[in-house]
N, C-alpha and C positions, 0 to 999 in steps of 0.2 A: 585507585584499584583496590578493591577488596582483599583482605588477607584471608586465606582459607585456612582456618586452624580447627577443622572439626576433629574431635578426638578419635584416633585411629580405631579403637574398639567398636565404634559405631559406624564404621565405614562399611559400605556394601562390598560385596565380593567382586571387586573391579580391579584388574591389573594396575599397578600403580602408575606406569607409563601412560597407560590409556586414561587413567584418571587425570593426569596432568594435561593430556591433550584435550579432554573434555572441558576441564576448567578453563583452559586457555581460549577454547572457541566461544564459551560462554562469556567470559570477560571481554573478549575482543569485540563482542556485539552488544555489550551495555548491560550485561547482567552482572551487576556489580555488588550484590549482596551476598554474604556468605552462604554457600549453598547448603541445603539441608538434606538429611537422609530420611526418606520416606518410603518405608517397607521395601527396600532394596533398589528404589529409584533415587536418582540424584535430582533434587529440585532447585532450579534456578530462578532467581527473581531480580527486579532491578528497581532503582530509585527513579528512573527516567520514564518508566511506562508500567503499566498495571498487569501485563500478561505474565502468568506463571508457566514455567516449562519444566517438564520432568524428562530425564533422559536414563536409558537402561540399555546396557550392551545386549545384543541378542546373539543368536547362533552366527558363527563365522565373523563377517566384518560388518553385520547389520546392526542398526540401532533402532530402538523404539523411542519415539518422542511424544509426550503427551502435552496437551496445552489446555487451559480453562476457558479459552474464548472461542465460542462456535463460530462467530462471524469470521473471525480471523483464520480459523482452520478452513472455512469454506474457501477463502481466498488462497491459502497455501497450497491446497491440494490440486490446483491447477498444474498437471504435468507431474503430480508427486505420487507415488505409490501409497495407497491407504492399507494399513493393516486391518484385517476384519476382527474387530473385537467386539465381542458381545457384552462383556461386562467390564467397562474401563474402571481403572482405579478412581477411587472417590475424589471428587474435585476436578477431574478432567473432562473436558467436553468431547475428546476424541483422541486417538492415538494414531500417529503415522509411522510407518517403518521405512527407513532408507538404508542403502547400501553404501558402506565406504565412509571414511572420515571427511573427505572432501564434500560430500553431499550433505553430511550432518552439518558441517560448517556452514555451507551455504544455507541450509534450512534454518538454523538458529539466527542467521543474518536476515533472512527473509521475515521471520516471525517478528524480530525486533523492530525492523523497518515498518512492517505493517501495523505493529502496535502503536507506533508513533505517527501513523498516517491515517488510520481510520477515524471517522468522524468526531466522536466524543474527545479523543486525544488532541486533535487540532484545536477545537473550540476551547479546551481548558488552557492550551498553550497560549491562546489568543487573549483569553480573558486576563490570565496572569500577566502577560506582556503589556496589556493596555490598561490595567486596572487604575493606574494613578495618572494616566496621560490625560490632559485636558481635552475636551471634545466641544467647546463652545463656538469657535469659529470655524469657517469652512476650511481654513488652512490646517487647523488642529485636526479636524475629521479627516482630511485628506491624508495626513501623516499615519492616523490610525489605520486608515484604508490600506495604505502601503505595508504596514506591519501584517495585516491579515492576508493580503495578496502574497506576501513573501513566505508565509507559513503554508498557505494552499499550494504554491509552486513546489515547495519542499516536500509537502506530502505527496504530490502527484509524481515527483521524481522517485520517491521511495514506492509508491504503489505500482508504478508502471516500470520499476527496475531501470530508470535512467534511459529508457528507449522511447522513441515515438510510437504512439499506441497503434498506428497504421503502418508505417513505413518501417519501423524498427531502427531508424536513425539514431545512434547512441552518441552524438556529439552535444552533451548536455547544455553548453553555452547558447547552441543554436535553438534548443527546444523552448516552446511556449506553453504556459499554463493556460488552457483555454477553458473558460466556464461555458457549460452547456446553457443553464439558465443564467443570464447575465447578472453580474454583481448588483447592479442598480435595481434589478427587477425581483431580487431575492426577498422573501418575506422576513428573514431574520438572519442572524449570524451562523445559525446551525446550517442553512442552505448555502450561505456564501463560502463557508468553509468545509462543506461536505466533499470529501475526495470523490464521491460518486457524482458530483456535479461538475465534473470536469475530464479533460483528456490532456495528456501531455503530447503535443503535436509539433511536427516540423512547421518552420514559419509559414510557407505558402498554404498549407492546410490550415493553420491556425487562422490566417487572415480570411480565408475563404469560409470556414465555419463560423467565425465570429460575426460575419456580416451576412450570413444566410445564404452564400453561394453553394453550400453543400450541408448535408446532414447525414444521418446514419438511420438505418431501419432497426427494428427491434432485433434482428440478428446481427447487427452490426455492419451490415453492408453500407459502403459510401454511395450516396445519392447525389447527384449533380443537379444544380438548378436548371430548369428548361431554358432559362434566360442565357445559358452558355451554349453557343453552337459549336460544331465540330472543330472550327479554326481555334476558338477560345481554348477548348480543351487540349488540343494539340500544342498551343502555345504554352499553356500551363504545365505541359509535360506530365499530364495524367493519362497513363497508358494502362489498359487492362483493368481488371476488377480489383478494387481496393476494399479492404475489410479491417475492422478493429481487431487487434490481437486477441482480445476477448472482450465479453460484455457481461456485467453482472445484473441481476434483477434489479438492484438499486439504482442502476443508470436509467432504467425505462421511463420513469415519470418525468425526469428531467429532459430526456430526449423527445418524449411527447410534446412538451412544452416548446422545445426548439423547433420541431416540425411544424407546430401550429402557429408559431409566433415569430420565429426568427427566420425560417427557411423561406426562400424565394420560390414558392411552389408555383407560380405562374407569371 
């Protein structure tokens, strides 16, 4: 854990107890480097991921939170109030505004989780973990593949906040990391480890999706294969309209591949 030994004369005008709480929230979520003071903002950084975060108390119990990763911010703002800032502080891609310490605590955790699950971060972890591993024999390549699949699963758990992307089931040991474009059909490790090339699914949905018995539209709606009749659907326990919790633009090309290549369309 980092020691916070910033000289008091350079501290922003933040209540000392509030500062302790801010530092704790940051450290709890992996921002382990000594915070910096940046024109009245507290800037938090990590040795575990590259995202930089700035925090500044606002009026009442609100906090402003800046981040330098635009893609990450786009994911975070799902369900989060965005502060309308026309001239963000230099280095920031945008600023969010949240009410209350608990929401700030959640937001810092969400930023840290996404920073470790977005594509380039997972690929870097994989390359570091397998750099010295032999890959000559089929057995050795399978071991390397398992490392990648484990990292991919962890990334999906972070991205989907430990819940099935469709049902919301939150029993993590039951959830499956389901590739949209199968591992064997991916062109490179970037595709194989891209968090947008997968959904975290309940076991039944994972089996169906993996073998083409269902797919998703561009709007995230679940579509069942016409090879399933009404009795099959009832037996499978799929009632009512199902839909992904959300869908990002980056999912769409992978889903197009799934609909064209994997889905049992007829």
